[in-house]
PyMOL CGO cylinders between C-alpha atoms (Angstrom):
from pymol import cmd
from pymol.cgo import CYLINDER

trace = [
    CYLINDER, 15.43, 119.89, 212.04, 19.15, 120.45, 212.41, 0.3, 1, 1, 1, 1, 1, 1,
    CYLINDER, 19.15, 120.45, 212.41, 21.33, 117.50, 213.31, 0.3, 1, 1, 1, 1, 1, 1,
    CYLINDER, 21.33, 117.50, 213.31, 23.35, 119.38, 215.94, 0.3, 1, 1, 1, 1, 1, 1,
    CYLINDER, 23.35, 119.38, 215.94, 22.11, 118.04, 219.32, 0.3, 1, 1, 1, 1, 1, 1,
    CYLINDER, 22.11, 118.04, 219.32, 20.87, 120.37, 222.04, 0.3, 1, 1, 1, 1, 1, 1,
    CYLINDER, 20.87, 120.37, 222.04, 22.63, 120.25, 225.36, 0.3, 1, 1, 1, 1, 1, 1,
    CYLINDER, 22.63, 120.25, 225.36, 19.41, 119.83, 227.32, 0.3, 1, 1, 1, 1, 1, 1,
    CYLINDER, 19.41, 119.83, 227.32, 16.76, 119.55, 224.64, 0.3, 1, 1, 1, 1, 1, 1,
    CYLINDER, 16.76, 119.55, 224.64, 15.53, 117.13, 222.05, 0.3, 1, 1, 1, 1, 1, 1,
    CYLINDER, 15.53, 117.13, 222.05, 16.75, 113.98, 223.79, 0.3, 1, 1, 1, 1, 1, 1,
    CYLINDER, 16.75, 113.98, 223.79, 14.27, 111.31, 222.75, 0.3, 1, 1, 1, 1, 1, 1,
    CYLINDER, 14.27, 111.31, 222.75, 10.57, 111.35, 222.03, 0.3, 1, 1, 1, 1, 1, 1,
    CYLINDER, 10.57, 111.35, 222.03, 8.16, 113.89, 223.48, 0.3, 1, 1, 1, 1, 1, 1,
    CYLINDER, 8.16, 113.89, 223.48, 5.82, 112.84, 226.28, 0.3, 1, 1, 1, 1, 1, 1,
    CYLINDER, 5.82, 112.84, 226.28, 2.61, 114.67, 225.44, 0.3, 1, 1, 1, 1, 1, 1,
    CYLINDER, 2.61, 114.67, 225.44, 1.40, 114.96, 229.04, 0.3, 1, 1, 1, 1, 1, 1,
    CYLINDER, 1.40, 114.96, 229.04, 4.68, 115.53, 230.84, 0.3, 1, 1, 1, 1, 1, 1,
    CYLINDER, 4.68, 115.53, 230.84, 4.69, 118.27, 233.45, 0.3, 1, 1, 1, 1, 1, 1,
    CYLINDER, 4.69, 118.27, 233.45, 8.33, 119.12, 232.71, 0.3, 1, 1, 1, 1, 1, 1,
    CYLINDER, 8.33, 119.12, 232.71, 8.91, 121.43, 229.75, 0.3, 1, 1, 1, 1, 1, 1,
    CYLINDER, 8.91, 121.43, 229.75, 12.29, 121.85, 228.02, 0.3, 1, 1, 1, 1, 1, 1,
    CYLINDER, 12.29, 121.85, 228.02, 12.46, 124.72, 225.56, 0.3, 1, 1, 1, 1, 1, 1,
    CYLINDER, 12.46, 124.72, 225.56, 15.00, 126.72, 223.55, 0.3, 1, 1, 1, 1, 1, 1,
    CYLINDER, 15.00, 126.72, 223.55, 17.00, 126.66, 220.34, 0.3, 1, 1, 1, 1, 1, 1,
    CYLINDER, 17.00, 126.66, 220.34, 20.00, 124.75, 219.04, 0.3, 1, 1, 1, 1, 1, 1,
    CYLINDER, 20.00, 124.75, 219.04, 23.66, 125.46, 219.63, 0.3, 1, 1, 1, 1, 1, 1,
    CYLINDER, 23.66, 125.46, 219.63, 25.17, 127.80, 217.01, 0.3, 1, 1, 1, 1, 1, 1,
    CYLINDER, 25.17, 127.80, 217.01, 21.73, 128.86, 215.75, 0.3, 1, 1, 1, 1, 1, 1,
    CYLINDER, 21.73, 128.86, 215.75, 21.70, 132.36, 214.31, 0.3, 1, 1, 1, 1, 1, 1,
    CYLINDER, 21.70, 132.36, 214.31, 19.93, 134.80, 216.62, 0.3, 1, 1, 1, 1, 1, 1,
    CYLINDER, 19.93, 134.80, 216.62, 20.31, 138.35, 215.30, 0.3, 1, 1, 1, 1, 1, 1,
    CYLINDER, 20.31, 138.35, 215.30, 18.88, 141.83, 215.70, 0.3, 1, 1, 1, 1, 1, 1,
    CYLINDER, 18.88, 141.83, 215.70, 17.36, 143.98, 212.95, 0.3, 1, 1, 1, 1, 1, 1,
    CYLINDER, 17.36, 143.98, 212.95, 20.81, 145.11, 211.81, 0.3, 1, 1, 1, 1, 1, 1,
    CYLINDER, 20.81, 145.11, 211.81, 22.09, 141.55, 211.50, 0.3, 1, 1, 1, 1, 1, 1,
    CYLINDER, 22.09, 141.55, 211.50, 24.20, 141.63, 214.67, 0.3, 1, 1, 1, 1, 1, 1,
    CYLINDER, 24.20, 141.63, 214.67, 24.24, 138.70, 217.11, 0.3, 1, 1, 1, 1, 1, 1,
    CYLINDER, 24.24, 138.70, 217.11, 22.08, 139.28, 220.17, 0.3, 1, 1, 1, 1, 1, 1,
    CYLINDER, 22.08, 139.28, 220.17, 23.84, 140.16, 223.41, 0.3, 1, 1, 1, 1, 1, 1,
    CYLINDER, 23.84, 140.16, 223.41, 23.05, 139.39, 227.03, 0.3, 1, 1, 1, 1, 1, 1,
    CYLINDER, 23.05, 139.39, 227.03, 21.03, 142.61, 227.18, 0.3, 1, 1, 1, 1, 1, 1,
    CYLINDER, 21.03, 142.61, 227.18, 18.15, 140.57, 225.73, 0.3, 1, 1, 1, 1, 1, 1,
    CYLINDER, 18.15, 140.57, 225.73, 15.70, 138.42, 227.69, 0.3, 1, 1, 1, 1, 1, 1,
    CYLINDER, 15.70, 138.42, 227.69, 14.35, 135.15, 226.32, 0.3, 1, 1, 1, 1, 1, 1,
    CYLINDER, 14.35, 135.15, 226.32, 10.94, 134.36, 227.78, 0.3, 1, 1, 1, 1, 1, 1,
    CYLINDER, 10.94, 134.36, 227.78, 8.29, 131.69, 227.35, 0.3, 1, 1, 1, 1, 1, 1,
    CYLINDER, 8.29, 131.69, 227.35, 4.77, 132.64, 228.32, 0.3, 1, 1, 1, 1, 1, 1,
    CYLINDER, 4.77, 132.64, 228.32, 1.23, 133.49, 227.33, 0.3, 1, 1, 1, 1, 1, 1,
    CYLINDER, 1.23, 133.49, 227.33, -1.00, 136.52, 227.04, 0.3, 1, 1, 1, 1, 1, 1,
    CYLINDER, -1.00, 136.52, 227.04, -4.05, 137.24, 229.16, 0.3, 1, 1, 1, 1, 1, 1,
    CYLINDER, -4.05, 137.24, 229.16, -7.10, 135.22, 228.20, 0.3, 1, 1, 1, 1, 1, 1,
    CYLINDER, -7.10, 135.22, 228.20, -8.96, 137.10, 225.46, 0.3, 1, 1, 1, 1, 1, 1,
    CYLINDER, -8.96, 137.10, 225.46, -5.99, 139.20, 224.37, 0.3, 1, 1, 1, 1, 1, 1,
    CYLINDER, -5.99, 139.20, 224.37, -4.56, 138.52, 220.91, 0.3, 1, 1, 1, 1, 1, 1,
    CYLINDER, -4.56, 138.52, 220.91, -1.22, 140.19, 220.11, 0.3, 1, 1, 1, 1, 1, 1,
    CYLINDER, -1.22, 140.19, 220.11, -1.21, 141.95, 216.73, 0.3, 1, 1, 1, 1, 1, 1,
    CYLINDER, -1.21, 141.95, 216.73, 0.93, 144.54, 215.02, 0.3, 1, 1, 1, 1, 1, 1,
    CYLINDER, 0.93, 144.54, 215.02, -1.80, 147.06, 215.80, 0.3, 1, 1, 1, 1, 1, 1,
    CYLINDER, -1.80, 147.06, 215.80, -1.65, 146.69, 219.58, 0.3, 1, 1, 1, 1, 1, 1,
    CYLINDER, -1.65, 146.69, 219.58, 2.08, 146.27, 220.26, 0.3, 1, 1, 1, 1, 1, 1,
    CYLINDER, 2.08, 146.27, 220.26, 1.96, 148.99, 222.92, 0.3, 1, 1, 1, 1, 1, 1,
    CYLINDER, 1.96, 148.99, 222.92, -0.28, 146.69, 225.00, 0.3, 1, 1, 1, 1, 1, 1,
    CYLINDER, -0.28, 146.69, 225.00, 1.74, 143.47, 224.74, 0.3, 1, 1, 1, 1, 1, 1,
    CYLINDER, 1.74, 143.47, 224.74, 3.91, 143.85, 227.83, 0.3, 1, 1, 1, 1, 1, 1,
    CYLINDER, 3.91, 143.85, 227.83, 0.90, 144.78, 229.98, 0.3, 1, 1, 1, 1, 1, 1,
    CYLINDER, 0.90, 144.78, 229.98, -0.88, 141.56, 228.96, 0.3, 1, 1, 1, 1, 1, 1,
    CYLINDER, -0.88, 141.56, 228.96, 2.19, 139.30, 228.97, 0.3, 1, 1, 1, 1, 1, 1,
    CYLINDER, 2.19, 139.30, 228.97, 2.61, 136.55, 231.57, 0.3, 1, 1, 1, 1, 1, 1,
    CYLINDER, 2.61, 136.55, 231.57, 6.01, 134.89, 231.95, 0.3, 1, 1, 1, 1, 1, 1,
    CYLINDER, 6.01, 134.89, 231.95, 6.02, 131.12, 232.45, 0.3, 1, 1, 1, 1, 1, 1,
    CYLINDER, 6.02, 131.12, 232.45, 9.80, 130.87, 232.36, 0.3, 1, 1, 1, 1, 1, 1,
    CYLINDER, 9.80, 130.87, 232.36, 12.95, 132.70, 231.26, 0.3, 1, 1, 1, 1, 1, 1,
    CYLINDER, 12.95, 132.70, 231.26, 15.90, 130.98, 229.57, 0.3, 1, 1, 1, 1, 1, 1,
    CYLINDER, 15.90, 130.98, 229.57, 19.58, 131.54, 230.08, 0.3, 1, 1, 1, 1, 1, 1,
    CYLINDER, 19.58, 131.54, 230.08, 21.49, 132.72, 227.01, 0.3, 1, 1, 1, 1, 1, 1,
    CYLINDER, 21.49, 132.72, 227.01, 25.01, 131.90, 225.87, 0.3, 1, 1, 1, 1, 1, 1,
    CYLINDER, 25.01, 131.90, 225.87, 26.05, 134.81, 223.68, 0.3, 1, 1, 1, 1, 1, 1,
    CYLINDER, 26.05, 134.81, 223.68, 29.09, 133.08, 222.18, 0.3, 1, 1, 1, 1, 1, 1,
    CYLINDER, 29.09, 133.08, 222.18, 27.06, 130.04, 221.14, 0.3, 1, 1, 1, 1, 1, 1,
    CYLINDER, 27.06, 130.04, 221.14, 23.87, 131.88, 220.19, 0.3, 1, 1, 1, 1, 1, 1,
    CYLINDER, 23.87, 131.88, 220.19, 22.06, 129.41, 222.44, 0.3, 1, 1, 1, 1, 1, 1,
    CYLINDER, 22.06, 129.41, 222.44, 19.18, 129.81, 224.88, 0.3, 1, 1, 1, 1, 1, 1,
    CYLINDER, 19.18, 129.81, 224.88, 17.46, 127.03, 226.81, 0.3, 1, 1, 1, 1, 1, 1,
    CYLINDER, 17.46, 127.03, 226.81, 15.64, 126.21, 230.02, 0.3, 1, 1, 1, 1, 1, 1,
    CYLINDER, 15.64, 126.21, 230.02, 13.81, 123.41, 231.77, 0.3, 1, 1, 1, 1, 1, 1,
    CYLINDER, 13.81, 123.41, 231.77, 10.76, 124.24, 233.88, 0.3, 1, 1, 1, 1, 1, 1,
    CYLINDER, 10.76, 124.24, 233.88, 8.08, 122.33, 235.79, 0.3, 1, 1, 1, 1, 1, 1,
    CYLINDER, 8.08, 122.33, 235.79, 4.35, 123.01, 235.64, 0.3, 1, 1, 1, 1, 1, 1,
    CYLINDER, 4.35, 123.01, 235.64, 2.87, 123.11, 239.13, 0.3, 1, 1, 1, 1, 1, 1,
    CYLINDER, 2.87, 123.11, 239.13, -0.44, 121.71, 240.34, 0.3, 1, 1, 1, 1, 1, 1,
    CYLINDER, -0.44, 121.71, 240.34, -2.16, 125.08, 239.90, 0.3, 1, 1, 1, 1, 1, 1,
    CYLINDER, -2.16, 125.08, 239.90, -1.20, 125.34, 236.21, 0.3, 1, 1, 1, 1, 1, 1,
    CYLINDER, -1.20, 125.34, 236.21, 1.61, 127.80, 236.79, 0.3, 1, 1, 1, 1, 1, 1,
    CYLINDER, 1.61, 127.80, 236.79, 5.36, 127.07, 236.97, 0.3, 1, 1, 1, 1, 1, 1,
    CYLINDER, 5.36, 127.07, 236.97, 8.17, 126.69, 239.45, 0.3, 1, 1, 1, 1, 1, 1,
    CYLINDER, 8.17, 126.69, 239.45, 10.26, 129.29, 237.61, 0.3, 1, 1, 1, 1, 1, 1,
    CYLINDER, 10.26, 129.29, 237.61, 11.66, 132.18, 239.62, 0.3, 1, 1, 1, 1, 1, 1,
    CYLINDER, 11.66, 132.18, 239.62, 10.68, 134.38, 236.65, 0.3, 1, 1, 1, 1, 1, 1,
    CYLINDER, 10.68, 134.38, 236.65, 6.97, 133.50, 236.83, 0.3, 1, 1, 1, 1, 1, 1,
    CYLINDER, 6.97, 133.50, 236.83, 4.83, 136.64, 236.59, 0.3, 1, 1, 1, 1, 1, 1,
    CYLINDER, 4.83, 136.64, 236.59, 3.47, 137.35, 240.10, 0.3, 1, 1, 1, 1, 1, 1,
    CYLINDER, 3.47, 137.35, 240.10, -0.29, 136.91, 240.28, 0.3, 1, 1, 1, 1, 1, 1,
    CYLINDER, -0.29, 136.91, 240.28, -0.54, 135.14, 236.93, 0.3, 1, 1, 1, 1, 1, 1,
    CYLINDER, -0.54, 135.14, 236.93, -3.34, 132.63, 236.55, 0.3, 1, 1, 1, 1, 1, 1,
    CYLINDER, -3.34, 132.63, 236.55, -3.18, 129.12, 235.20, 0.3, 1, 1, 1, 1, 1, 1,
    CYLINDER, -3.18, 129.12, 235.20, -1.43, 128.65, 231.86, 0.3, 1, 1, 1, 1, 1, 1,
    CYLINDER, -1.43, 128.65, 231.86, -3.38, 125.46, 231.09, 0.3, 1, 1, 1, 1, 1, 1,
    CYLINDER, -3.38, 125.46, 231.09, -4.58, 125.32, 227.49, 0.3, 1, 1, 1, 1, 1, 1,
    CYLINDER, -4.58, 125.32, 227.49, -3.12, 128.74, 226.55, 0.3, 1, 1, 1, 1, 1, 1,
    CYLINDER, -3.12, 128.74, 226.55, -1.09, 129.40, 223.42, 0.3, 1, 1, 1, 1, 1, 1,
    CYLINDER, -1.09, 129.40, 223.42, 2.61, 129.61, 224.28, 0.3, 1, 1, 1, 1, 1, 1,
    CYLINDER, 2.61, 129.61, 224.28, 4.89, 132.25, 222.76, 0.3, 1, 1, 1, 1, 1, 1,
    CYLINDER, 4.89, 132.25, 222.76, 8.60, 133.02, 222.81, 0.3, 1, 1, 1, 1, 1, 1,
    CYLINDER, 8.60, 133.02, 222.81, 9.09, 136.72, 223.52, 0.3, 1, 1, 1, 1, 1, 1,
    CYLINDER, 9.09, 136.72, 223.52, 12.66, 138.00, 222.97, 0.3, 1, 1, 1, 1, 1, 1,
    CYLINDER, 12.66, 138.00, 222.97, 13.40, 141.65, 223.68, 0.3, 1, 1, 1, 1, 1, 1,
    CYLINDER, 13.40, 141.65, 223.68, 15.93, 144.16, 224.99, 0.3, 1, 1, 1, 1, 1, 1,
    CYLINDER, 15.93, 144.16, 224.99, 13.36, 146.54, 226.45, 0.3, 1, 1, 1, 1, 1, 1,
    CYLINDER, 13.36, 146.54, 226.45, 9.69, 146.75, 227.37, 0.3, 1, 1, 1, 1, 1, 1,
    CYLINDER, 9.69, 146.75, 227.37, 8.80, 149.90, 225.42, 0.3, 1, 1, 1, 1, 1, 1,
    CYLINDER, 8.80, 149.90, 225.42, 8.00, 149.62, 221.68, 0.3, 1, 1, 1, 1, 1, 1,
    CYLINDER, 8.00, 149.62, 221.68, 10.26, 152.48, 220.62, 0.3, 1, 1, 1, 1, 1, 1,
    CYLINDER, 10.26, 152.48, 220.62, 13.16, 152.89, 218.18, 0.3, 1, 1, 1, 1, 1, 1,
    CYLINDER, 13.16, 152.89, 218.18, 16.30, 151.04, 219.31, 0.3, 1, 1, 1, 1, 1, 1,
    CYLINDER, 16.30, 151.04, 219.31, 14.16, 148.47, 221.11, 0.3, 1, 1, 1, 1, 1, 1,
    CYLINDER, 14.16, 148.47, 221.11, 14.30, 145.03, 219.46, 0.3, 1, 1, 1, 1, 1, 1,
    CYLINDER, 14.30, 145.03, 219.46, 11.54, 142.42, 219.79, 0.3, 1, 1, 1, 1, 1, 1,
    CYLINDER, 11.54, 142.42, 219.79, 10.67, 138.99, 218.48, 0.3, 1, 1, 1, 1, 1, 1,
    CYLINDER, 10.67, 138.99, 218.48, 7.34, 137.32, 219.25, 0.3, 1, 1, 1, 1, 1, 1,
    CYLINDER, 7.34, 137.32, 219.25, 6.74, 133.90, 217.73, 0.3, 1, 1, 1, 1, 1, 1,
    CYLINDER, 6.74, 133.90, 217.73, 5.15, 130.52, 218.38, 0.3, 1, 1, 1, 1, 1, 1,
    CYLINDER, 5.15, 130.52, 218.38, 4.52, 127.14, 216.82, 0.3, 1, 1, 1, 1, 1, 1,
    CYLINDER, 4.52, 127.14, 216.82, 0.96, 125.91, 216.29, 0.3, 1, 1, 1, 1, 1, 1,
    CYLINDER, 0.96, 125.91, 216.29, 1.71, 122.91, 218.54, 0.3, 1, 1, 1, 1, 1, 1,
    CYLINDER, 1.71, 122.91, 218.54, 2.74, 125.03, 221.51, 0.3, 1, 1, 1, 1, 1, 1,
    CYLINDER, 2.74, 125.03, 221.51, -0.23, 124.73, 223.85, 0.3, 1, 1, 1, 1, 1, 1,
    CYLINDER, -0.23, 124.73, 223.85, 0.40, 124.58, 227.59, 0.3, 1, 1, 1, 1, 1, 1,
    CYLINDER, 0.40, 124.58, 227.59, -0.67, 121.18, 228.94, 0.3, 1, 1, 1, 1, 1, 1,
    CYLINDER, -0.67, 121.18, 228.94, -3.21, 120.55, 231.67, 0.3, 1, 1, 1, 1, 1, 1,
    CYLINDER, -3.21, 120.55, 231.67, -1.74, 120.49, 235.14, 0.3, 1, 1, 1, 1, 1, 1,
    CYLINDER, -1.74, 120.49, 235.14, -1.51, 117.00, 236.61, 0.3, 1, 1, 1, 1, 1, 1,
    CYLINDER, -1.51, 117.00, 236.61, 0.76, 116.59, 239.64, 0.3, 1, 1, 1, 1, 1, 1,
    CYLINDER, 0.76, 116.59, 239.64, 0.43, 112.79, 239.41, 0.3, 1, 1, 1, 1, 1, 1,
    CYLINDER, 0.43, 112.79, 239.41, 1.41, 112.65, 235.74, 0.3, 1, 1, 1, 1, 1, 1,
    CYLINDER, 1.41, 112.65, 235.74, 4.39, 110.97, 234.26, 0.3, 1, 1, 1, 1, 1, 1,
    CYLINDER, 4.39, 110.97, 234.26, 6.91, 110.85, 237.15, 0.3, 1, 1, 1, 1, 1, 1,
    CYLINDER, 6.91, 110.85, 237.15, 9.32, 108.87, 234.98, 0.3, 1, 1, 1, 1, 1, 1,
    CYLINDER, 9.32, 108.87, 234.98, 8.30, 110.28, 231.61, 0.3, 1, 1, 1, 1, 1, 1,
    CYLINDER, 8.30, 110.28, 231.61, 10.41, 112.29, 229.25, 0.3, 1, 1, 1, 1, 1, 1,
    CYLINDER, 10.41, 112.29, 229.25, 9.84, 116.05, 229.28, 0.3, 1, 1, 1, 1, 1, 1,
    CYLINDER, 9.84, 116.05, 229.28, 7.76, 117.88, 226.72, 0.3, 1, 1, 1, 1, 1, 1,
    CYLINDER, 7.76, 117.88, 226.72, 10.19, 119.59, 224.35, 0.3, 1, 1, 1, 1, 1, 1,
    CYLINDER, 10.19, 119.59, 224.35, 9.58, 122.80, 222.45, 0.3, 1, 1, 1, 1, 1, 1,
    CYLINDER, 9.58, 122.80, 222.45, 12.34, 123.93, 220.09, 0.3, 1, 1, 1, 1, 1, 1,
    CYLINDER, 12.34, 123.93, 220.09, 12.67, 126.95, 217.82, 0.3, 1, 1, 1, 1, 1, 1,
    CYLINDER, 12.67, 126.95, 217.82, 12.77, 124.51, 214.92, 0.3, 1, 1, 1, 1, 1, 1,
    CYLINDER, 12.77, 124.51, 214.92, 9.06, 123.80, 215.63, 0.3, 1, 1, 1, 1, 1, 1,
    CYLINDER, 9.06, 123.80, 215.63, 8.22, 127.29, 214.33, 0.3, 1, 1, 1, 1, 1, 1,
    CYLINDER, 8.22, 127.29, 214.33, 7.44, 126.72, 210.68, 0.3, 1, 1, 1, 1, 1, 1,
    CYLINDER, 7.44, 126.72, 210.68, 5.24, 128.27, 208.01, 0.3, 1, 1, 1, 1, 1, 1,
    CYLINDER, 5.24, 128.27, 208.01, 3.49, 131.28, 209.50, 0.3, 1, 1, 1, 1, 1, 1,
    CYLINDER, 3.49, 131.28, 209.50, 5.61, 134.40, 210.06, 0.3, 1, 1, 1, 1, 1, 1,
    CYLINDER, 5.61, 134.40, 210.06, 6.27, 135.56, 213.63, 0.3, 1, 1, 1, 1, 1, 1,
    CYLINDER, 6.27, 135.56, 213.63, 3.91, 138.18, 215.00, 0.3, 1, 1, 1, 1, 1, 1,
    CYLINDER, 3.91, 138.18, 215.00, 6.98, 140.42, 215.27, 0.3, 1, 1, 1, 1, 1, 1,
    CYLINDER, 6.98, 140.42, 215.27, 10.45, 139.71, 213.93, 0.3, 1, 1, 1, 1, 1, 1,
    CYLINDER, 10.45, 139.71, 213.93, 11.50, 136.97, 211.52, 0.3, 1, 1, 1, 1, 1, 1,
    CYLINDER, 11.50, 136.97, 211.52, 12.27, 133.25, 211.38, 0.3, 1, 1, 1, 1, 1, 1,
    CYLINDER, 12.27, 133.25, 211.38, 14.42, 131.82, 208.55, 0.3, 1, 1, 1, 1, 1, 1,
    CYLINDER, 14.42, 131.82, 208.55, 13.78, 134.90, 206.43, 0.3, 1, 1, 1, 1, 1, 1,
    CYLINDER, 13.78, 134.90, 206.43, 9.99, 134.81, 206.89, 0.3, 1, 1, 1, 1, 1, 1,
    CYLINDER, 9.99, 134.81, 206.89, 9.20, 138.34, 207.96, 0.3, 1, 1, 1, 1, 1, 1,
    CYLINDER, 9.20, 138.34, 207.96, 6.61, 139.38, 210.52, 0.3, 1, 1, 1, 1, 1, 1,
    CYLINDER, 6.61, 139.38, 210.52, 5.96, 142.84, 211.89, 0.3, 1, 1, 1, 1, 1, 1,
    CYLINDER, 5.96, 142.84, 211.89, 8.55, 145.48, 212.61, 0.3, 1, 1, 1, 1, 1, 1,
    CYLINDER, 8.55, 145.48, 212.61, 11.44, 147.19, 210.89, 0.3, 1, 1, 1, 1, 1, 1,
    CYLINDER, 11.44, 147.19, 210.89, 14.58, 145.39, 209.69, 0.3, 1, 1, 1, 1, 1, 1,
    CYLINDER, 14.58, 145.39, 209.69, 17.58, 146.98, 207.97, 0.3, 1, 1, 1, 1, 1, 1,
    CYLINDER, 17.58, 146.98, 207.97, 19.62, 143.85, 207.25, 0.3, 1, 1, 1, 1, 1, 1,
    CYLINDER, 19.62, 143.85, 207.25, 17.33, 140.81, 206.78, 0.3, 1, 1, 1, 1, 1, 1,
    CYLINDER, 17.33, 140.81, 206.78, 18.78, 137.41, 207.69, 0.3, 1, 1, 1, 1, 1, 1,
    CYLINDER, 18.78, 137.41, 207.69, 18.12, 134.35, 205.57, 0.3, 1, 1, 1, 1, 1, 1,
    CYLINDER, 18.12, 134.35, 205.57, 18.12, 131.93, 208.48, 0.3, 1, 1, 1, 1, 1, 1,
    CYLINDER, 18.12, 131.93, 208.48, 17.60, 131.77, 212.23, 0.3, 1, 1, 1, 1, 1, 1,
    CYLINDER, 17.60, 131.77, 212.23, 15.66, 134.15, 214.45, 0.3, 1, 1, 1, 1, 1, 1,
    CYLINDER, 15.66, 134.15, 214.45, 15.80, 137.91, 213.96, 0.3, 1, 1, 1, 1, 1, 1,
    CYLINDER, 15.80, 137.91, 213.96, 14.38, 140.65, 216.13, 0.3, 1, 1, 1, 1, 1, 1,
    CYLINDER, 14.38, 140.65, 216.13, 12.81, 143.72, 214.54, 0.3, 1, 1, 1, 1, 1, 1,
    CYLINDER, 12.81, 143.72, 214.54, 12.70, 147.28, 215.81, 0.3, 1, 1, 1, 1, 1, 1,
    CYLINDER, 12.70, 147.28, 215.81, 10.18, 150.14, 215.71, 0.3, 1, 1, 1, 1, 1, 1,
    CYLINDER, 10.18, 150.14, 215.71, 9.72, 153.44, 213.92, 0.3, 1, 1, 1, 1, 1, 1,
    CYLINDER, 9.72, 153.44, 213.92, 8.79, 156.63, 215.79, 0.3, 1, 1, 1, 1, 1, 1,
    CYLINDER, 8.79, 156.63, 215.79, 5.14, 157.62, 215.91, 0.3, 1, 1, 1, 1, 1, 1,
    CYLINDER, 5.14, 157.62, 215.91, 4.22, 160.48, 213.51, 0.3, 1, 1, 1, 1, 1, 1,
    CYLINDER, 4.22, 160.48, 213.51, 3.72, 162.80, 216.48, 0.3, 1, 1, 1, 1, 1, 1,
    CYLINDER, 3.72, 162.80, 216.48, 7.26, 162.08, 217.63, 0.3, 1, 1, 1, 1, 1, 1,
    CYLINDER, 7.26, 162.08, 217.63, 8.59, 163.01, 214.18, 0.3, 1, 1, 1, 1, 1, 1,
    CYLINDER, 8.59, 163.01, 214.18, 6.55, 166.22, 214.29, 0.3, 1, 1, 1, 1, 1, 1,
    CYLINDER, 6.55, 166.22, 214.29, 7.83, 167.19, 217.73, 0.3, 1, 1, 1, 1, 1, 1,
    CYLINDER, 7.83, 167.19, 217.73, 11.39, 166.44, 216.64, 0.3, 1, 1, 1, 1, 1, 1,
    CYLINDER, 11.39, 166.44, 216.64, 10.98, 168.58, 213.52, 0.3, 1, 1, 1, 1, 1, 1,
    CYLINDER, 10.98, 168.58, 213.52, 9.42, 171.47, 215.49, 0.3, 1, 1, 1, 1, 1, 1,
    CYLINDER, 9.42, 171.47, 215.49, 12.19, 171.25, 218.06, 0.3, 1, 1, 1, 1, 1, 1,
    CYLINDER, 12.19, 171.25, 218.06, 14.81, 171.43, 215.33, 0.3, 1, 1, 1, 1, 1, 1,
    CYLINDER, 14.81, 171.43, 215.33, 13.07, 174.38, 213.67, 0.3, 1, 1, 1, 1, 1, 1,
    CYLINDER, 13.07, 174.38, 213.67, 12.86, 176.26, 216.97, 0.3, 1, 1, 1, 1, 1, 1,
    CYLINDER, 12.86, 176.26, 216.97, 16.55, 175.64, 217.58, 0.3, 1, 1, 1, 1, 1, 1,
    CYLINDER, 16.55, 175.64, 217.58, 17.47, 177.00, 214.14, 0.3, 1, 1, 1, 1, 1, 1,
    CYLINDER, 17.47, 177.00, 214.14, 15.26, 180.06, 214.69, 0.3, 1, 1, 1, 1, 1, 1,
    CYLINDER, 15.26, 180.06, 214.69, 16.89, 180.80, 218.03, 0.3, 1, 1, 1, 1, 1, 1,
    CYLINDER, 16.89, 180.80, 218.03, 20.38, 180.55, 216.54, 0.3, 1, 1, 1, 1, 1, 1,
    CYLINDER, 20.38, 180.55, 216.54, 19.46, 182.99, 213.76, 0.3, 1, 1, 1, 1, 1, 1,
    CYLINDER, 19.46, 182.99, 213.76, 18.32, 185.58, 216.30, 0.3, 1, 1, 1, 1, 1, 1,
    CYLINDER, 18.32, 185.58, 216.30, 21.74, 185.71, 218.00, 0.3, 1, 1, 1, 1, 1, 1,
]
cmd.load_cgo(trace, "trace")
C-alpha cells in the first residue's frame, strides 16, 4: 500500500456492509497504455460485473462488452493519473450511478471488475485492462444498513498476486499485446488482427500491385 493518501478513498477502516462504495487508484499512480504512454481522457474507467454465468477469458474477449454491466464510472484526472468515484448501492442491488447499465439486474454477490478501455471493439489500436481483487464482491443490498458507517473502499492496490484477465498490474502480465511493458502501475494491452484480417490485407495489397503493373 502506498503512503500517498487518496483524495476520496482510503480514509479509515472499511465497513464490510456499507452501502456506499468508494473505488479508484492513488494520486500519481502510473496508468499507461501498451506503448508505455499515460492514458488520456479518451479512456473510460468502469466498475461492474458480467452477466451471471459468464466468465471473461482471453478466448471470449469479443463477447465481453455484450455481457458487461456497469455499476459505476469514475472520473479521471489525466495530469495526476488518478481515477476515483463514490457510488451508492440501491435497495434493488443496483446503483444510483448515472452510468448504470439500463436493465441490469442486481449486482449482489457478483464478482466486481475494473474495466478500462478506449473502445468497445477488441481490435488493434483498442486498449483494454480488465482486473479485479479476490475481495471485490458486491455486498448484499440493505437500505437500512450503516447510515453512519464508513464506506466500503476498493483500491487498485487491492489487486495482488493473480495477473489481470487482460492488461498488466505492477509488471504482472495478463492477456493482450504490449510493446513497452511497465514495471509498476496499471497497463492496458491491445489486440492483434485476426488471421483472416491479415489474409484480406495481404490479398488487397497483392491486387493493388497487380493492377499497377497492368498500367
